[in-house]
N, C-alpha and C positions, 0 to 999 in steps of 0.2 A: 504494500500500500504506500503510495507516494504521499509526501508531506502536503497537507492542504486539502486532501480529498474529503475529509469530514466536513469542512466548511463549505465545500462546493456541492455536497449532496443535496438534491432537491426535494427529497421526501423521506419520511421516517423509515420506510422499507429499505430504501437505498442506503441510508445511514446504518441500519442494522446489518446489511450485507457486508459493509466495510468492516464493521466491528467484529462480525463473525469470522471474517477472513483473518483479521488480526489475531483473534483467539486461536484459530486453527494453526497459525504459524508458531504459536508458543506452546502447543500441545493440546489445548482445548479441554483440559481436565480440571474440574474444580473452578474456583474463582481465579481470574487472571491476577498475576502478581503486580498490580498497579503501583503498589508502594515502592517497588524496586525499579520501576521504569522512570527514566529521566529524559523524555522527549522535549523538543522545542515547543514553546507556546505559539499557537497559530491563530490567536484571536478568539473572539466570542462567537457563538452561534445562537440562533433564535430558538432556544429550548428553555422551558421554564417548568419547574415543579411547584405547583400551587400548594397552599397550606393544607388542603384536603387530600393531598397525595396524588392529584391528577397531573399527568405529564402532558405538556403541550410542545409541539414542534411547528415552527412557522405559523403560530397562531391557531393551530388546529389540535384538538385533543388526540392523544395517541390511544386509540381504543383497544388495541390488541395487547393483551397482558403479556404474551411471550416477548414482544418488542420491548415493553417497559422493563421486564425482568432482565433482558439482555443489556439494555442501557445501564441498568442499576449495577451490573457487575463490573463496569469499567468506570464507576464514579470514584473520585478522590477529592478529599478536602485538604488543601494545603495549609501551610503555616500562615498564609495571608488571609485565611478565613474564607476564601472563595472555593467554589466547587467546580470541578472540571471533569469532562470525559477524557480518558487517557488511553492511548494505545502505545505500542512500542515506538511509533514514529511521530506522533503528534499529540498535543494537549490543547483542548479548546474549552473555553469557559461557558458555563450555563448559569441561569438564574434560579435561585431557590428562595421562595418566599419565607418559609419557616425552616423546616427540617427536610432532608431529602427523602426520608422514609416515614411511614406511618405505622405504628403498632396497632393492629386491628383485632388481635386475639391474645388472651392471657390464660395460662393454666397455673393454678396454685396447688402445690403438693407439700405435705409435711406441715408441721406446726412449730411455733416458737423459733428457736435457733436453727432448727432443721428445715425451716420453710424454704421452698424454692419457687421462684416465679419465672415462668418460661413464656416468652412472647413470640408471636408470629407477625411479621411485617407484611405490608401490602405487596411487597415484591418477593415474598417467599422465604426470607431469612427466618430461622428459628434460633432464638438467643435466650440463654438463661442469665438473668441478672445476677451479678456477683462482682467480685473484685476486678475481673478483666472486662466486664460489661456493666459498668456502674449506672445507676439511676441518678438523675439530678432533677431538682424541682425549682421552677421559676414562678414567681407571682408577679403578674403584670396587668396593665390596663386599669381603667377607671373602676372596674368591678372587681379588682383583685383576683383575677382568674388564675387558678392553679394549672400549670402546664408541666407535666412530667416528661423527661427525655431519657431515652435509653441509648447508650453507646453500642452500636452494632458492629462496626469494624473501622479500623483506622481512626479518623476523626469524624466519621459519619454517624449521625444520630437518627433515631426514630422518635417522633413525637407520639406519645401515647394518646390514642383517640379519646375523645371526651367520654364515650361510653365505657371504655376500659379504665379511664381515670377514676370514675366512681367506684369501680370494682377494686382498683388498687388502693384507694384511700380507705375503703372498707376493711382492708387488711392491716391498716396502721395500728400502732400502739404507742403509748407513752413510755419513752426510754430515757433514763438519765445519762446524758453525755457531757463530760467535763463539768459536772455539778449543775447542769441545766437540764430541766425536763423538756424533752423534745418529742414532738409527734413524728414518728418514723416508721419505715417499713423494713422488713428483713428479707433477704434472699441470698442463698448460697453462702451463708455464714457471715454476711456483711450487713451492717446497719446503714440505711440511707436516710439521713434526716430530711424531713419535709419542712418543718418550721417549729419554732418554740411552741410548746403546748399552750401557753397563755395566749398566743395569737390565733389559735385555731378558731375560736368562736367568731373572730372578726372577719374570717375569710368568707367570701361569697363564692359558693360552688355552683 
């Protein structure tokens, strides 16, 4: 694949074919090793991931789930905070409104310190929250909206969907951390603070 071909592709299917060929050239097994690739930056393309997890290319929603899944495997978030599609020969920037992935399903097993929370994303990743895949919680907006994020791979996170957020908060408990009572959730032997317990009543869910 020649440098610049991604930017010149005129539709999502053509773009997918280019990325598929790039994957085939590297063996095509498992996720591509995008963190090890260091191709030149070839500019931005008109691709956007909306806050609800919908992908757009050239202003049109990408309706085919296999195409979205393919694009998701070559995403990388760099130290500059921007998200790119990366192949061995080129790197192009895309727009991400919130998080690149959306956690749409959660399974809770075990209890107390043995509890495990496993999430499925909208692009098919299955991730167990824990030390290597931490949860973080952000409170933002005029209504103090709680937004949980799960680290999926590299620097790429999944926003936990609103429906799943209610389930997640339902598993929370008050835990004393550094002499402060915190509302927190547990998974994989790790405690993830949500907020001070005293602030919980003020939160608008």
